[in-house]
C-alpha positions as CSV (number, residue, x, y, z in Angstrom):
1,M,-4.9,1.4,7.4
2,H,-6.5,1.0,4.1
3,L,-5.8,3.9,1.6
4,R,-8.1,5.1,-1.0
5,D,-7.5,4.2,-4.6
6,Y,-6.1,7.6,-5.5
7,Q,-3.9,7.7,-2.4
8,Q,-2.4,4.3,-3.4
9,R,-2.0,5.4,-6.9
10,A,-0.1,8.5,-5.9
11,I,2.4,6.4,-3.8
12,D,2.8,3.8,-6.6
13,R,3.5,6.6,-8.9
14,L,6.2,8.0,-6.6
15,Y,7.9,4.6,-6.6
16,Q,7.6,4.5,-10.5
17,W,9.1,8.0,-10.6
18,F,12.1,7.0,-8.3
19,E,12.6,3.7,-10.3
20,A,12.9,5.7,-13.6
21,G,15.4,8.0,-11.9
22,A,13.6,10.9,-13.4
23,G,14.5,13.5,-10.7
24,H,12.6,14.8,-7.8
25,P,8.8,14.1,-7.8
26,L,5.9,16.3,-6.6
27,V,2.5,15.1,-5.5
28,V,-0.3,17.6,-5.7
29,A,-3.6,16.8,-4.1
30,P,-6.5,19.0,-3.0
31,T,-7.4,20.0,0.5
32,G,-9.1,17.2,2.4
33,S,-7.7,14.3,0.2
34,G,-5.6,12.9,2.8
35,K,-2.0,14.2,2.0
36,S,-1.0,13.5,5.5
37,I,-2.1,9.9,5.2
38,C,-0.1,9.5,1.9
39,I,2.8,11.0,3.5
40,G,2.7,8.6,6.4
41,A,2.0,5.6,4.2
42,F,4.8,6.5,1.9
43,S,7.3,7.1,4.6
44,R,6.5,3.8,6.3
45,R,6.7,1.7,3.0
46,A,10.0,3.6,2.1
47,C,11.6,2.8,5.4
48,T,10.3,-0.7,5.5
49,D,11.2,-1.6,1.9
50,Y,14.6,0.2,2.0
51,P,16.1,-0.2,5.4
52,G,18.3,2.8,6.3
53,T,16.1,5.2,4.5
54,R,15.5,8.4,6.2
55,V,12.5,10.7,5.4
56,L,12.3,14.5,6.3
57,I,8.8,15.9,6.2
58,V,9.0,19.7,6.1
59,S,6.4,22.3,6.6
60,H,6.3,26.1,7.4
61,V,3.0,25.5,9.5
62,K,3.0,24.3,13.0
63,E,-0.3,22.6,12.7
64,L,0.7,20.8,9.6
65,I,3.9,19.6,11.3
66,E,1.8,18.2,14.2
67,Q,-0.8,16.8,11.9
68,N,1.7,14.9,9.7
69,F,3.4,13.7,12.8
70,A,0.1,12.3,14.3
71,R,-0.9,10.5,11.2
72,L,2.5,9.0,10.7
73,K,2.3,7.6,14.2
74,G,-1.2,6.5,13.7
75,I,-0.3,4.6,10.6
76,W,3.1,3.4,12.1
77,P,3.0,3.6,15.8
78,E,6.6,2.0,16.0
79,A,8.1,4.7,13.7
80,N,11.4,6.1,15.0
81,A,10.1,9.8,14.4
82,G,10.0,13.0,16.1
83,I,9.4,16.7,15.6
84,Y,12.1,19.4,15.5
85,A,10.4,22.7,15.4
86,A,10.4,25.7,17.6
87,G,6.9,26.7,16.9
88,A,5.7,23.3,18.3
89,G,8.0,23.8,21.3
90,R,9.7,20.4,20.5
91,R,13.3,19.4,19.7
92,D,13.2,15.7,19.4
93,I,16.6,14.3,18.4
94,G,18.1,10.9,18.3
95,N,15.2,9.5,16.4
């Protein structure tokens, strides 16, 4: 998948933030900008570049949980990922 320039820039800046050891980053983007795609692309890169890395994607909205999971699997079909959410009726463990 090819990211838009601003999506790639957001991910690159996350890496710069982590390299600087500056604390906990926050990415803010407007509705429709592809946040789920950024989350999926960042997760894939982090887990690929740094084996053993684990990523937890948290949301209070069932639809966003399902959307983020679908985007992650679309970007990275072989991701060892699952959903653990009562609202979604899933408790995937062992991933």
